[in-house]
Biopython code that builds the backbone (N, CA, C, O; Angstrom):
import numpy as np
from Bio.PDB.StructureBuilder import StructureBuilder

atoms = [
    (1, "UNK", "N", (11.566, -22.065, -8.759)),
    (1, "UNK", "CA", (11.725, -20.810, -8.041)),
    (1, "UNK", "C", (11.095, -20.968, -6.663)),
    (1, "UNK", "O", (10.047, -21.599, -6.523)),
    (2, "UNK", "N", (11.720, -20.407, -5.667)),
    (2, "UNK", "CA", (11.263, -20.561, -4.295)),
    (2, "UNK", "C", (11.027, -19.191, -3.648)),
    (2, "UNK", "O", (11.528, -18.926, -2.555)),
    (3, "UNK", "N", (10.268, -18.324, -4.320)),
    (3, "UNK", "CA", (9.971, -16.999, -3.778)),
    (3, "UNK", "C", (8.941, -17.110, -2.665)),
    (3, "UNK", "O", (8.040, -17.948, -2.710)),
    (4, "UNK", "N", (9.092, -16.256, -1.676)),
    (4, "UNK", "CA", (8.171, -16.243, -0.546)),
    (4, "UNK", "C", (7.526, -14.860, -0.475)),
    (4, "UNK", "O", (8.210, -13.836, -0.510)),
    (5, "UNK", "N", (6.231, -14.852, -0.378)),
    (5, "UNK", "CA", (5.497, -13.609, -0.187)),
    (5, "UNK", "C", (5.332, -13.398, 1.308)),
    (5, "UNK", "O", (4.773, -14.244, 2.005)),
    (6, "UNK", "N", (5.819, -12.273, 1.793)),
    (6, "UNK", "CA", (5.697, -11.957, 3.214)),
    (6, "UNK", "C", (4.789, -10.731, 3.369)),
    (6, "UNK", "O", (5.053, -9.669, 2.804)),
    (7, "UNK", "N", (3.737, -10.901, 4.132)),
    (7, "UNK", "CA", (2.834, -9.790, 4.419)),
    (7, "UNK", "C", (3.208, -9.203, 5.768)),
    (7, "UNK", "O", (3.495, -9.935, 6.715)),
    (8, "UNK", "N", (3.205, -7.899, 5.851)),
    (8, "UNK", "CA", (3.527, -7.203, 7.095)),
    (8, "UNK", "C", (2.813, -5.868, 7.109)),
    (8, "UNK", "O", (2.362, -5.385, 6.071)),
    (9, "UNK", "N", (2.712, -5.279, 8.274)),
    (9, "UNK", "CA", (2.089, -3.952, 8.350)),
    (9, "UNK", "C", (2.912, -2.921, 7.574)),
    (9, "UNK", "O", (4.123, -3.073, 7.411)),
    (10, "UNK", "N", (2.246, -1.884, 7.103)),
    (10, "UNK", "CA", (2.953, -0.788, 6.456)),
    (10, "UNK", "C", (3.869, -0.092, 7.448)),
    (10, "UNK", "O", (3.587, -0.045, 8.645)),
    (11, "UNK", "N", (4.961, 0.445, 6.941)),
    (11, "UNK", "CA", (5.902, 1.216, 7.758)),
    (11, "UNK", "C", (6.044, 2.607, 7.153)),
    (11, "UNK", "O", (5.672, 2.836, 6.002)),
    (12, "UNK", "N", (6.576, 3.515, 7.924)),
    (12, "UNK", "CA", (6.788, 4.872, 7.421)),
    (12, "UNK", "C", (7.691, 4.870, 6.197)),
    (12, "UNK", "O", (7.553, 5.731, 5.327)),
    (13, "UNK", "N", (8.609, 3.920, 6.115)),
    (13, "UNK", "CA", (9.566, 3.855, 5.012)),
    (13, "UNK", "C", (8.981, 3.258, 3.737)),
    (13, "UNK", "O", (9.676, 3.206, 2.722)),
    (14, "UNK", "N", (7.739, 2.810, 3.753)),
    (14, "UNK", "CA", (7.105, 2.174, 2.597)),
    (14, "UNK", "C", (6.399, 3.159, 1.657)),
    (14, "UNK", "O", (5.921, 2.762, 0.594)),
    (15, "UNK", "N", (6.331, 4.405, 2.033)),
    (15, "UNK", "CA", (5.494, 5.339, 1.280)),
    (15, "UNK", "C", (5.879, 5.430, -0.193)),
    (15, "UNK", "O", (5.005, 5.313, -1.052)),
    (16, "UNK", "N", (7.138, 5.631, -0.511)),
    (16, "UNK", "CA", (7.539, 5.802, -1.916)),
    (16, "UNK", "C", (7.189, 4.566, -2.743)),
    (16, "UNK", "O", (6.676, 4.688, -3.855)),
    (17, "UNK", "N", (7.464, 3.378, -2.205)),
    (17, "UNK", "CA", (7.164, 2.145, -2.934)),
    (17, "UNK", "C", (5.669, 1.981, -3.162)),
    (17, "UNK", "O", (5.247, 1.617, -4.259)),
    (18, "UNK", "N", (4.864, 2.246, -2.138)),
    (18, "UNK", "CA", (3.426, 2.064, -2.291)),
    (18, "UNK", "C", (2.840, 3.093, -3.252)),
    (18, "UNK", "O", (1.943, 2.773, -4.032)),
    (19, "UNK", "N", (3.331, 4.304, -3.203)),
    (19, "UNK", "CA", (2.807, 5.324, -4.123)),
    (19, "UNK", "C", (3.191, 5.005, -5.576)),
    (19, "UNK", "O", (2.410, 5.267, -6.491)),
    (20, "UNK", "N", (4.383, 4.443, -5.794)),
    (20, "UNK", "CA", (4.779, 4.009, -7.134)),
    (20, "UNK", "C", (3.863, 2.888, -7.613)),
    (20, "UNK", "O", (3.390, 2.910, -8.749)),
    (21, "UNK", "N", (3.618, 1.920, -6.755)),
    (21, "UNK", "CA", (2.719, 0.816, -7.063)),
    (21, "UNK", "C", (1.316, 1.344, -7.368)),
    (21, "UNK", "O", (0.657, 0.889, -8.303)),
    (22, "UNK", "N", (0.877, 2.302, -6.570)),
    (22, "UNK", "CA", (-0.432, 2.933, -6.752)),
    (22, "UNK", "C", (-0.551, 3.517, -8.167)),
    (22, "UNK", "O", (-1.569, 3.326, -8.833)),
    (23, "UNK", "N", (0.475, 4.218, -8.619)),
    (23, "UNK", "CA", (0.434, 4.833, -9.946)),
    (23, "UNK", "C", (0.428, 3.774, -11.051)),
    (23, "UNK", "O", (-0.195, 3.975, -12.093)),
    (24, "UNK", "N", (1.107, 2.662, -10.837)),
    (24, "UNK", "CA", (1.073, 1.564, -11.810)),
    (24, "UNK", "C", (-0.341, 0.989, -11.896)),
    (24, "UNK", "O", (-0.833, 0.705, -12.988)),
    (25, "UNK", "N", (-0.981, 0.820, -10.762)),
    (25, "UNK", "CA", (-2.358, 0.311, -10.753)),
    (25, "UNK", "C", (-3.313, 1.292, -11.430)),
    (25, "UNK", "O", (-4.189, 0.891, -12.196)),
    (26, "UNK", "N", (-3.134, 2.574, -11.140)),
    (26, "UNK", "CA", (-3.988, 3.604, -11.748)),
    (26, "UNK", "C", (-3.845, 3.575, -13.273)),
    (26, "UNK", "O", (-4.838, 3.719, -13.985)),
    (27, "UNK", "N", (-2.637, 3.392, -13.775)),
    (27, "UNK", "CA", (-2.399, 3.348, -15.212)),
    (27, "UNK", "C", (-3.123, 2.175, -15.866)),
    (27, "UNK", "O", (-3.471, 2.235, -17.045)),
    (28, "UNK", "N", (-3.350, 1.107, -15.099)),
    (28, "UNK", "CA", (-4.068, -0.067, -15.601)),
    (28, "UNK", "C", (-5.560, -0.016, -15.278)),
    (28, "UNK", "O", (-6.257, -1.022, -15.414)),
    (29, "UNK", "N", (-6.056, 1.156, -14.850)),
    (29, "UNK", "CA", (-7.462, 1.343, -14.490)),
    (29, "UNK", "C", (-7.919, 0.390, -13.389)),
    (29, "UNK", "O", (-9.069, -0.051, -13.377)),
    (30, "UNK", "N", (-7.016, 0.077, -12.472)),
    (30, "UNK", "CA", (-7.345, -0.788, -11.341)),
    (30, "UNK", "C", (-8.243, -0.017, -10.395)),
    (30, "UNK", "O", (-7.973, 1.147, -10.099)),
    (31, "UNK", "N", (-9.299, -0.640, -9.919)),
    (31, "UNK", "CA", (-10.304, 0.061, -9.113)),
    (31, "UNK", "C", (-9.945, 0.176, -7.628)),
    (31, "UNK", "O", (-10.442, 1.075, -6.950)),
    (32, "UNK", "N", (-9.100, -0.708, -7.115)),
    (32, "UNK", "CA", (-8.813, -0.761, -5.685)),
    (32, "UNK", "C", (-7.463, -0.119, -5.425)),
    (32, "UNK", "O", (-6.429, -0.779, -5.527)),
    (33, "UNK", "N", (-7.466, 1.171, -5.089)),
    (33, "UNK", "CA", (-6.223, 1.898, -4.870)),
    (33, "UNK", "C", (-6.011, 2.144, -3.379)),
    (33, "UNK", "O", (-6.966, 2.364, -2.633)),
    (34, "UNK", "N", (-4.757, 2.104, -2.958)),
    (34, "UNK", "CA", (-4.447, 2.192, -1.539)),
    (34, "UNK", "C", (-3.684, 3.436, -1.121)),
    (34, "UNK", "O", (-3.507, 3.643, 0.079)),
    (35, "UNK", "N", (-3.237, 4.248, -2.008)),
    (35, "UNK", "CA", (-2.341, 5.337, -1.639)),
    (35, "UNK", "C", (-2.967, 6.715, -1.798)),
    (35, "UNK", "O", (-2.291, 7.657, -2.211)),
    (36, "UNK", "N", (-4.238, 6.842, -1.479)),
    (36, "UNK", "CA", (-4.903, 8.128, -1.561)),
    (36, "UNK", "C", (-4.806, 8.828, -0.201)),
    (36, "UNK", "O", (-5.109, 8.225, 0.829)),
    (37, "UNK", "N", (-4.387, 10.088, -0.194)),
    (37, "UNK", "CA", (-4.370, 10.849, 1.046)),
    (37, "UNK", "C", (-3.003, 10.925, 1.705)),
    (37, "UNK", "O", (-1.978, 10.594, 1.109)),
    (38, "UNK", "N", (-3.023, 11.374, 2.957)),
    (38, "UNK", "CA", (-1.783, 11.525, 3.718)),
    (38, "UNK", "C", (-1.289, 10.160, 4.181)),
    (38, "UNK", "O", (-2.089, 9.289, 4.524)),
    (39, "UNK", "N", (0.023, 9.975, 4.192)),
    (39, "UNK", "CA", (0.605, 8.674, 4.530)),
    (39, "UNK", "C", (0.226, 8.223, 5.940)),
    (39, "UNK", "O", (-0.077, 7.047, 6.144)),
    (40, "UNK", "N", (0.236, 9.113, 6.897)),
    (40, "UNK", "CA", (-0.134, 8.734, 8.276)),
    (40, "UNK", "C", (-1.571, 8.220, 8.329)),
    (40, "UNK", "O", (-1.867, 7.291, 9.081)),
    (41, "UNK", "N", (-2.458, 8.810, 7.544)),
    (41, "UNK", "CA", (-3.853, 8.358, 7.501)),
    (41, "UNK", "C", (-3.972, 6.986, 6.842)),
    (41, "UNK", "O", (-4.768, 6.152, 7.276)),
    (42, "UNK", "N", (-3.185, 6.755, 5.801)),
    (42, "UNK", "CA", (-3.192, 5.455, 5.129)),
    (42, "UNK", "C", (-2.741, 4.359, 6.097)),
    (42, "UNK", "O", (-3.365, 3.302, 6.180)),
    (43, "UNK", "N", (-1.662, 4.616, 6.823)),
    (43, "UNK", "CA", (-1.174, 3.642, 7.808)),
    (43, "UNK", "C", (-2.233, 3.394, 8.888)),
    (43, "UNK", "O", (-2.485, 2.248, 9.261)),
    (44, "UNK", "N", (-2.841, 4.451, 9.379)),
    (44, "UNK", "CA", (-3.869, 4.315, 10.418)),
    (44, "UNK", "C", (-5.054, 3.481, 9.904)),
    (44, "UNK", "O", (-5.589, 2.649, 10.636)),
    (45, "UNK", "N", (-5.455, 3.702, 8.664)),
    (45, "UNK", "CA", (-6.553, 2.929, 8.078)),
    (45, "UNK", "C", (-6.185, 1.458, 7.997)),
    (45, "UNK", "O", (-6.990, 0.597, 8.353)),
    (46, "UNK", "N", (-4.989, 1.165, 7.537)),
    (46, "UNK", "CA", (-4.550, -0.233, 7.457)),
    (46, "UNK", "C", (-4.513, -0.884, 8.838)),
    (46, "UNK", "O", (-4.929, -2.032, 8.994)),
    (47, "UNK", "N", (-4.019, -0.161, 9.832)),
    (47, "UNK", "CA", (-3.967, -0.702, 11.196)),
    (47, "UNK", "C", (-5.364, -0.963, 11.723)),
    (47, "UNK", "O", (-5.617, -2.003, 12.331)),
    (48, "UNK", "N", (-6.273, -0.027, 11.497)),
    (48, "UNK", "CA", (-7.653, -0.168, 11.952)),
    (48, "UNK", "C", (-8.328, -1.371, 11.280)),
    (48, "UNK", "O", (-9.016, -2.150, 11.940)),
    (49, "UNK", "N", (-8.131, -1.516, 9.979)),
    (49, "UNK", "CA", (-8.744, -2.626, 9.260)),
    (49, "UNK", "C", (-8.137, -3.968, 9.658)),
    (49, "UNK", "O", (-8.813, -4.995, 9.584)),
    (50, "UNK", "N", (-6.896, -3.974, 10.070)),
    (50, "UNK", "CA", (-6.256, -5.223, 10.497)),
    (50, "UNK", "C", (-6.822, -5.723, 11.814)),
    (50, "UNK", "O", (-6.778, -6.917, 12.109)),
    (51, "UNK", "N", (-7.360, -4.786, 12.611)),
    (51, "UNK", "CA", (-7.943, -5.170, 13.902)),
    (51, "UNK", "C", (-9.203, -5.948, 13.652)),
    (51, "UNK", "O", (-9.864, -6.374, 14.599)),
]
sb = StructureBuilder()
sb.init_structure("model")
sb.init_model(0)
sb.init_chain("A")
sb.init_seg("    ")
for serial, (resi, resn, name, xyz) in enumerate(atoms, 1):
    if name == "N":
        sb.init_residue(resn, " ", resi, " ")
    sb.init_atom(name, np.array(xyz, "f"), 0.0, 1.0, " ", f" {name:<3s}", serial, name[0])
structure = sb.get_structure()
């Protein structure tokens, strides 16, 4: 298999996918969740941390 993982900044269109992923992590009692709060704030936090 030749799958490639591509990392990129979050986009406005990613919200539904990330929130679904967030709920899957929550169901597994995962401690590091990324989709808490308003989407614009989540994107801003990711951008700030990337700097």
